[in-house]
C-alpha positions as CSV (number, residue, x, y, z in Angstrom):
1,M,-3.9,24.2,-12.8
2,D,-4.2,25.4,-9.2
3,R,-1.7,24.7,-6.5
4,R,-3.8,22.0,-4.8
5,A,-4.0,20.1,-8.0
6,L,-0.3,20.4,-8.5
7,A,0.4,19.2,-5.0
8,L,-2.0,16.2,-5.6
9,C,0.0,15.3,-8.7
10,V,3.2,15.4,-6.7
11,V,2.0,13.0,-4.0
12,V,0.3,10.7,-6.5
13,T,3.6,10.5,-8.4
14,A,5.5,9.7,-5.2
15,A,3.0,7.0,-4.2
16,T,3.1,5.5,-7.7
17,M,6.9,5.3,-7.5
18,D,6.6,3.2,-4.3
19,L,3.7,1.0,-5.4
20,V,5.4,0.1,-8.8
21,D,8.6,-0.8,-7.0
22,G,6.7,-3.0,-4.6
23,T,5.6,-5.4,-7.4
24,V,8.0,-4.8,-10.3
25,A,10.9,-6.8,-8.9
26,N,8.9,-10.1,-9.0
27,I,8.6,-10.0,-12.8
28,V,12.3,-9.3,-13.4
29,L,13.5,-11.7,-10.6
30,P,14.4,-14.6,-12.9
31,V,16.6,-12.3,-15.1
32,V,18.2,-10.8,-11.9
33,Q,18.9,-14.2,-10.5
34,R,20.7,-15.3,-13.7
35,D,22.7,-12.1,-14.1
36,L,23.9,-12.0,-10.5
37,A,24.3,-15.7,-10.1
38,A,22.0,-15.6,-7.1
39,G,20.8,-18.7,-5.3
40,D,17.2,-19.4,-4.5
41,G,17.5,-18.0,-1.0
42,A,19.1,-14.8,-2.2
43,A,16.4,-14.4,-4.9
44,A,13.7,-14.8,-2.3
45,A,15.4,-12.1,-0.2
46,I,15.7,-9.7,-3.2
47,A,12.0,-10.1,-3.8
48,S,10.9,-9.7,-0.2
49,A,13.4,-7.3,1.3
50,Y,11.5,-4.2,0.1
51,T,8.2,-5.3,1.5
52,L,9.8,-6.4,4.8
53,A,11.4,-3.0,5.5
54,L,8.4,-1.1,4.2
55,G,5.8,-2.9,6.3
56,S,8.0,-2.7,9.5
57,L,8.5,1.0,9.4
58,L,5.4,2.5,7.8
59,T,3.7,3.5,11.1
60,L,6.9,5.2,12.3
61,G,7.1,7.1,9.0
62,G,3.5,8.3,9.6
63,R,4.4,9.5,13.1
64,L,7.4,11.4,11.8
65,G,5.1,13.3,9.4
66,D,2.8,14.3,12.3
67,L,5.8,15.6,14.2
68,F,7.9,17.4,11.5
69,G,5.4,18.1,8.8
70,P,4.6,16.0,5.6
71,R,6.6,18.2,3.2
72,R,9.9,17.8,5.1
73,V,9.4,14.1,5.7
74,L,8.2,13.5,2.1
75,G,11.3,15.2,0.8
76,L,13.5,13.1,3.1
77,G,11.8,9.9,2.1
78,T,12.0,10.7,-1.6
79,A,15.7,11.6,-1.5
80,G,16.4,8.3,0.3
81,F,14.3,6.4,-2.2
82,V,16.1,7.8,-5.1
83,A,19.5,7.1,-3.6
84,A,18.6,3.5,-2.7
85,S,17.2,3.0,-6.3
86,A,20.5,4.2,-7.7
87,L,22.3,1.6,-5.5
88,C,19.9,-1.1,-6.7
89,A,20.6,-0.2,-10.3
90,A,24.4,-0.4,-9.7
91,A,24.4,-3.4,-7.4
92,P,27.3,-5.8,-8.4
93,G,25.9,-8.8,-6.6
94,P,23.1,-10.3,-4.6
95,G,24.3,-9.0,-1.2
96,P,24.5,-5.3,-2.2
97,L,21.1,-5.6,-4.0
98,I,19.4,-7.0,-0.9
99,A,20.9,-4.3,1.2
100,A,19.8,-1.6,-1.3
101,R,16.3,-3.1,-1.4
102,L,16.1,-2.9,2.4
103,A,17.2,0.7,2.2
104,Q,14.6,1.4,-0.5
105,G,11.9,-0.1,1.6
106,A,12.9,2.0,4.6
107,A,12.8,5.2,2.6
108,G,9.5,4.1,1.1
109,A,8.1,3.8,4.7
110,V,9.0,7.4,5.3
111,L,7.6,8.5,2.0
112,V,4.3,6.7,1.7
113,P,2.3,7.9,4.8
114,Q,2.9,11.5,3.8
115,T,0.9,11.1,0.6
116,L,-2.4,10.5,2.3
117,T,-1.6,13.1,4.9
118,V,-1.1,15.8,2.2
119,V,-4.6,14.9,0.8
120,Q,-6.1,15.3,4.2
121,L,-4.4,18.7,4.7
122,L,-5.2,20.0,1.2
123,Y,-8.9,19.3,0.9
124,P,-11.7,19.9,3.4
125,T,-14.1,17.0,4.0
126,R,-16.6,18.1,1.4
127,E,-14.0,18.0,-1.4
128,R,-11.8,15.2,-0.1
129,G,-13.7,12.3,-1.7
130,R,-12.8,13.2,-5.3
131,A,-9.1,13.8,-4.4
132,L,-8.9,10.4,-2.6
133,S,-10.6,8.7,-5.6
134,V,-7.9,10.1,-8.0
135,F,-5.2,9.0,-5.5
136,A,-6.6,5.6,-4.9
137,G,-7.4,5.0,-8.6
138,V,-3.9,5.7,-9.8
139,A,-2.4,3.9,-6.8
140,G,-4.5,0.8,-7.4
141,A,-3.7,0.8,-11.1
142,A,0.0,1.2,-10.4
143,T,0.1,-1.8,-8.1
144,V,-1.3,-4.0,-10.9
145,A,0.6,-2.3,-13.7
146,G,4.0,-2.7,-12.0
147,P,4.7,-6.1,-13.4
148,V,3.7,-4.9,-16.9
149,L,6.2,-2.0,-16.7
150,G,8.9,-4.3,-15.4
151,A,8.4,-6.8,-18.3
152,L,8.3,-4.0,-20.9
153,V,11.4,-2.2,-19.6
154,T,13.4,-5.4,-19.4
155,R,12.3,-6.5,-22.9
156,V,13.1,-3.1,-24.5
157,D,16.4,-2.9,-22.7
158,V,16.4,0.8,-22.0
159,L,19.8,2.3,-22.5
160,G,21.3,-1.2,-22.5
161,L,20.7,-1.4,-18.7
162,G,18.5,-4.5,-18.8
163,W,16.7,-5.2,-15.5
164,R,18.7,-2.3,-13.9
165,A,16.6,0.2,-15.8
166,V,13.6,-0.8,-13.6
167,F,15.3,0.8,-10.6
168,A,17.1,3.6,-12.5
169,L,13.8,5.0,-13.7
170,N,13.1,6.0,-10.1
171,I,15.9,8.6,-10.3
172,P,14.2,11.1,-12.8
173,V,10.7,10.4,-11.3
174,G,12.0,11.1,-7.8
175,A,13.7,14.3,-9.1
176,L,10.3,15.5,-10.3
177,V,8.8,14.8,-6.9
178,L,11.5,16.8,-5.2
179,A,11.1,19.7,-7.6
180,G,7.4,19.8,-6.9
181,L,7.7,19.9,-3.1
182,R,7.2,23.6,-3.1
183,W,3.5,23.0,-3.8
184,V,3.1,20.5,-0.9
185,P,1.7,21.8,2.5
186,G,4.1,21.9,5.4
187,G,1.4,20.9,7.9
188,V,3.2,22.6,10.8
189,R,2.6,25.8,12.7
190,G,2.9,29.0,10.7
191,E,2.7,27.4,7.3
192,C,-0.2,27.7,4.8
193,A,-2.0,24.6,3.5
194,V,-0.7,25.5,0.1
195,P,2.6,27.5,0.3
196,G,2.1,31.0,-1.2
197,E,-1.7,31.0,-0.9
198,R,-4.0,32.1,1.8
199,A,-5.9,29.4,3.6
200,V,-9.7,29.3,3.6
201,L,-11.1,31.3,6.5
202,G,-12.2,29.2,9.4
203,E,-10.4,26.0,8.3
204,C,-7.5,24.4,10.2
205,A,-4.3,22.9,8.8
206,V,-3.3,21.1,12.0
207,L,-5.7,20.6,14.8
208,G,-5.8,23.7,16.9
209,E,-3.2,25.5,14.9
210,C,-3.8,28.1,12.2
211,A,-1.9,28.1,8.9
212,V,-2.1,31.9,8.8
213,P,-3.0,33.9,12.0
214,G,-6.8,33.7,12.3
215,E,-7.1,31.3,9.3
216,C,-7.0,27.6,9.1
217,A,-6.8,24.9,6.3
218,V,-9.2,22.0,6.9
219,R,-12.8,22.4,7.9
220,D,-14.8,20.1,10.2
221,E,-11.9,18.5,12.0
222,R,-12.6,16.6,15.1
223,A,-10.3,16.0,18.0
224,V,-9.3,12.5,18.9
225,P,-11.6,11.4,21.7
226,G,-10.0,11.9,25.0
227,D,-8.4,14.6,27.1
228,G,-6.4,16.3,24.3
229,P,-3.2,15.7,22.3
230,F,-0.2,13.9,23.8
231,P,3.1,15.6,24.1
232,G,5.2,15.3,20.9
233,G,8.0,12.8,20.5
234,V,8.9,9.5,18.9
235,D,8.1,6.3,20.8
236,G,11.4,4.5,20.3
237,M,10.4,1.3,22.2
238,G,7.1,1.2,20.4
239,S,8.8,1.6,17.0
240,A,11.2,-1.2,17.8
241,L,8.5,-3.6,19.1
242,L,6.1,-2.9,16.1
243,G,8.9,-3.1,13.5
244,S,10.4,-6.3,14.9
245,G,7.0,-7.9,15.3
246,I,6.0,-7.3,11.7
247,A,9.4,-8.4,10.4
248,L,9.4,-11.6,12.4
249,L,5.8,-12.4,11.5
250,S,6.3,-11.7,7.8
251,A,9.8,-13.2,7.2
252,P,8.8,-16.9,7.2
253,L,5.9,-16.2,4.9
254,L,7.9,-14.1,2.5
255,W,11.0,-16.4,2.4
256,G,9.1,-19.7,2.6
257,S,9.1,-22.4,5.2
258,A,10.8,-25.4,3.6
259,A,11.1,-28.5,5.7
260,D,14.7,-27.7,6.8
261,R,13.5,-24.3,8.0
262,L,10.3,-25.2,9.9
263,L,11.9,-24.7,13.3
264,W,13.2,-21.3,12.3
265,A,9.8,-20.3,10.9
266,A,8.0,-21.4,14.1
267,V,10.4,-19.4,16.3
268,S,10.1,-16.4,14.0
269,L,6.2,-16.5,14.1
270,A,6.1,-16.9,17.8
271,G,8.6,-14.1,18.3
272,G,6.6,-11.8,16.0
273,A,3.4,-12.5,17.9
274,A,5.1,-11.8,21.2
275,A,6.6,-8.5,20.0
276,L,3.2,-7.3,18.7
277,T,1.5,-8.3,22.0
278,G,4.2,-6.3,23.8
279,F,3.6,-3.4,21.5
280,A,-0.1,-3.3,22.2
281,V,0.6,-3.4,26.0
282,H,3.3,-0.8,25.7
283,Q,1.0,1.6,23.7
284,G,-1.8,1.4,26.3
285,R,0.6,1.9,29.2
286,R,2.3,4.9,27.5
287,A,-1.0,6.5,26.7
288,R,-2.2,6.1,30.3
289,R,0.9,7.9,31.5
290,G,0.2,10.8,29.2
291,R,3.2,10.2,26.9
292,A,3.0,10.1,23.1
293,P,2.5,6.6,21.8
294,L,3.5,5.5,18.3
295,V,-0.1,4.8,17.5
296,D,-2.7,6.7,19.5
297,P,-5.1,4.0,20.9
298,R,-7.9,6.6,20.8
299,L,-7.9,6.3,17.0
300,L,-9.5,2.9,17.3
301,R,-12.5,4.6,18.9
302,F,-13.5,5.8,15.5
303,R,-15.7,3.0,14.2
304,G,-15.2,4.0,10.6
305,F,-11.4,3.8,10.9
306,R,-11.7,0.3,12.4
307,G,-13.9,-0.7,9.5
308,A,-11.5,0.8,7.0
309,L,-8.6,-1.2,8.5
310,Q,-10.6,-4.4,8.3
311,V,-11.8,-4.0,4.8
312,T,-8.4,-2.9,3.6
313,A,-6.7,-5.9,5.2
314,L,-9.1,-8.5,3.7
315,V,-9.2,-7.0,0.2
316,H,-5.4,-6.6,-0.1
317,A,-4.7,-10.0,1.3
318,A,-7.0,-11.5,-1.4
319,V,-5.6,-9.4,-4.3
320,F,-1.9,-9.8,-3.6
321,A,-2.3,-13.5,-3.1
322,L,-4.3,-13.8,-6.3
323,F,-1.8,-12.0,-8.4
324,L,1.2,-14.0,-7.2
325,T,-0.4,-17.4,-7.7
326,L,-1.8,-16.4,-11.0
327,A,1.6,-15.3,-12.2
328,L,3.1,-18.6,-10.9
329,Y,0.4,-20.6,-12.6
330,L,0.6,-18.8,-16.0
331,Q,4.4,-19.0,-16.2
332,G,5.0,-22.3,-14.4
333,E,2.1,-24.4,-15.5
334,R,0.9,-22.8,-18.8
335,G,4.3,-21.8,-20.1
336,W,3.5,-18.1,-20.6
337,T,6.3,-15.6,-20.9
338,P,6.7,-12.9,-18.2
339,V,5.3,-10.3,-20.7
340,Q,2.3,-12.4,-21.4
341,A,1.6,-13.1,-17.8
342,A,2.0,-9.4,-16.9
343,F,-0.4,-8.3,-19.7
344,A,-2.9,-10.9,-18.6
345,V,-3.7,-8.8,-15.5
346,L,-3.9,-5.5,-17.3
347,P,-7.7,-5.5,-17.6
348,W,-7.8,-5.4,-13.8
349,A,-5.5,-2.3,-13.8
350,V,-7.7,-0.6,-16.4
351,G,-10.9,-1.2,-14.4
352,I,-9.7,0.4,-11.1
353,P,-9.4,4.1,-12.3
354,L,-12.5,3.8,-14.4
355,T,-14.7,3.4,-11.4
356,S,-12.7,5.0,-8.5
357,V,-13.5,8.6,-9.4
358,P,-17.2,8.3,-10.1
359,A,-17.6,6.0,-7.1
360,S,-16.1,8.4,-4.6
361,S,-17.3,11.7,-6.1
362,R,-20.9,10.8,-7.2
363,L,-22.0,7.4,-6.0
364,V,-20.8,7.3,-2.3
365,P,-22.3,10.7,-1.4
366,R,-25.6,9.4,-2.7
367,F,-25.6,5.7,-1.7
368,G,-23.0,5.6,1.0
369,R,-21.3,2.4,2.0
370,R,-23.6,0.4,-0.3
371,V,-21.2,1.3,-3.1
372,L,-18.4,-0.6,-1.4
373,A,-20.7,-3.6,-0.9
374,V,-21.5,-3.6,-4.6
375,G,-17.8,-3.2,-5.5
376,T,-16.8,-6.2,-3.2
377,A,-19.6,-8.2,-4.8
378,A,-18.2,-7.4,-8.2
379,M,-14.8,-8.7,-7.1
380,L,-16.4,-11.9,-5.8
381,L,-18.0,-12.3,-9.2
382,G,-15.0,-11.4,-11.3
383,V,-12.4,-13.6,-9.7
384,P,-14.1,-17.0,-10.3
385,A,-15.3,-15.7,-13.7
386,S,-11.7,-15.0,-14.7
387,A,-10.6,-18.5,-13.7
388,W,-13.5,-20.0,-15.6
389,G,-12.6,-17.9,-18.7
390,L,-9.0,-19.1,-18.4
391,H,-10.2,-22.7,-18.3
392,L,-12.4,-22.3,-21.4
393,A,-10.0,-20.3,-23.5
394,G,-6.9,-22.4,-22.8
395,D,-3.8,-20.5,-23.6
396,A,-5.6,-17.5,-25.3
397,W,-4.7,-14.2,-23.6
398,Y,-8.3,-13.0,-23.6
399,G,-9.6,-15.8,-21.5
400,P,-9.4,-14.2,-18.0
401,A,-9.8,-10.6,-19.3
402,P,-13.6,-10.1,-18.8
403,G,-13.6,-11.5,-15.3
404,L,-10.5,-9.5,-14.3
405,F,-11.9,-6.3,-15.7
406,V,-15.1,-6.8,-13.7
407,A,-13.0,-7.4,-10.6
408,G,-10.9,-4.3,-11.3
409,C,-14.0,-2.2,-11.6
410,G,-15.2,-3.6,-8.3
411,M,-11.9,-2.8,-6.6
412,G,-12.1,0.8,-7.8
413,C,-15.4,1.0,-6.0
414,V,-13.7,-0.1,-2.8
415,V,-10.1,1.2,-2.5
416,A,-11.0,4.9,-3.0
417,P,-14.2,5.2,-1.0
418,V,-12.8,3.2,2.0
419,L,-10.1,5.8,2.4
420,G,-12.6,8.6,2.5
421,L,-15.0,6.9,4.8
422,G,-12.3,5.6,7.1
423,L,-10.3,8.8,7.4
424,R,-13.3,11.1,7.6
425,E,-13.3,11.3,11.4
426,V,-9.6,11.4,11.9
427,P,-8.2,14.8,12.7
428,A,-5.5,16.4,10.6
429,S,-3.1,16.3,13.6
430,A,-3.2,12.5,13.5
431,A,-3.5,12.1,9.7
432,G,0.1,10.9,9.3
433,T,-0.2,8.2,12.0
434,A,-3.6,7.1,10.6
435,S,-2.2,6.9,7.1
436,G,0.8,5.0,8.3
437,V,-1.4,2.5,10.1
438,L,-3.6,2.0,7.0
439,N,-0.6,1.5,4.8
440,T,1.0,-0.9,7.3
441,V,-2.2,-3.0,7.4
442,Q,-2.3,-2.9,3.6
443,H,1.2,-4.2,3.1
444,V,1.3,-6.6,5.9
445,A,-2.0,-8.1,4.9
446,G,-0.8,-8.4,1.4
447,A,2.4,-10.2,2.6
448,L,0.4,-12.5,4.8
449,G,-2.1,-13.3,2.1
450,T,0.6,-14.0,-0.4
451,G,2.6,-16.2,2.0
452,V,-0.4,-18.3,3.2
453,L,-2.2,-18.7,-0.1
454,G,1.1,-19.0,-2.0
455,G,2.0,-21.8,0.4
456,V,-1.4,-23.4,-0.3
457,Y,-0.7,-23.3,-4.0
458,A,2.7,-24.8,-3.6
459,A,1.2,-27.6,-1.5
460,H,-1.2,-28.6,-4.2
461,L,1.2,-28.9,-7.1
462,E,0.3,-32.6,-7.4
463,L,-3.2,-31.8,-8.5
464,P,-4.1,-31.7,-12.2
465,V,-3.2,-28.4,-13.9
466,G,-6.9,-27.3,-13.9
467,G,-7.3,-27.8,-10.2
468,R,-4.2,-26.2,-8.8
469,L,-5.7,-22.8,-8.6
470,L,-8.9,-24.0,-6.9
471,P,-7.7,-24.0,-3.3
472,V,-6.3,-20.5,-3.7
473,L,-9.5,-19.2,-5.4
474,L,-11.5,-20.6,-2.5
475,G,-9.2,-18.7,-0.1
476,V,-9.6,-15.5,-2.0
477,V,-13.4,-15.8,-2.1
478,V,-13.4,-16.3,1.7
479,L,-11.4,-13.2,2.2
480,L,-13.6,-11.1,0.0
481,V,-16.7,-12.4,1.7
482,G,-15.2,-11.2,5.0
483,A,-14.5,-7.8,3.4
484,L,-18.1,-7.7,2.2
485,L,-19.4,-8.3,5.8
486,S,-16.9,-5.8,7.2
487,V,-18.4,-3.0,5.1
488,R,-21.1,-2.7,7.7
489,L,-18.5,-1.2,10.1
490,L,-18.1,1.9,7.9
491,P,-20.2,5.0,8.2
492,R,-23.4,4.9,6.2
493,R,-22.7,8.2,4.5
494,P,-19.4,10.3,4.1
């Protein structure tokens, strides 16, 4: 196996560790709540603390990778993630567990953007599609398979740790990632794309900088439109405005908005909107003054990048909302166990990697963005088909399986190609920031979709059992139709 493949394995493993932890806590939450005697408010905070910290800091994590190189920042994020996971596994009560989950999310925000950056640096444009398809296929499957892993680990009771094993497993996995960092590109001046190997002649690792004198690491890079790069540095005010805006906007949706908290929720949402507006104004002003913004506004001049943001937001809002409400429905209304509910969505996880590689490496180069349109249409077909199958089969596990498998195959045709088409025009020097923005949009959209459609589900509990999912399914379909229409913003060809 060549060094690039080894580096790809390292970053895929790191991304999988984060994605599994983003969903695994939900399935073990009832056990955690009983074991730690946590109230409903503490349980909600345990479930959402990770997502809240992650979404608030992802863009800053991407910027740090651009400034200090993805290998250093990936190592820092992984070490922090392992340490926070150990604290989660050893938490004696709800308070320490919430604090550890916040730390875990913050470390994940440093780790996650570097994974896509490394793929950008390792592979030139002509080879990047296949690498991104492997990355996205594994990542998509990990997102769906997280609850399955959590249910199995808890049921088997690994080393007698119970639910704590879910977090303890990150320690050996993180150690493997740290051991493999020697294969990951540094992405800074004077370092090869793959340590120990000569870069390909005429290709650049970082825009305008050679990995080896006279040699570079990624071909066909374009400069960000404008007058040239901004001076380096971290935009502290921008980081604070963006992080606080996302946190304030997400908190009421993640923690609920019961009647006794409506005023707090309204104030939080208004504060979040104000902070994000201030962030946008601050970024434009900072860019006009020639100082480095947290998010270079010139990135939005790339039509493909804007399209990728829109498609990513709509698809992940739909998928995250569907999985949450489906789990609530199967366990709360149908009486399924957590293991049964987790395995019910497994066909979706199987479908994603089956189509992601051929879609990106063979179909997209030939048919372009039409592959994403077909994939989104398959999701639109599979979601209602799974609900209909569940209705016909009653409590049989196989009822929703065919529809979920079709939807998973459709998602594989979307999540991998959208990365390749969206990041195609982004220069390597801005890859970390662009990756951070994409990941931020993915997680925040997932939280918003979960909060809004989860609230819709809770508001219709008085309906008959067969009709409680209907409003959520309609919302999911609307989001996917929006994603289908947004595919037109992407480049026709890679």
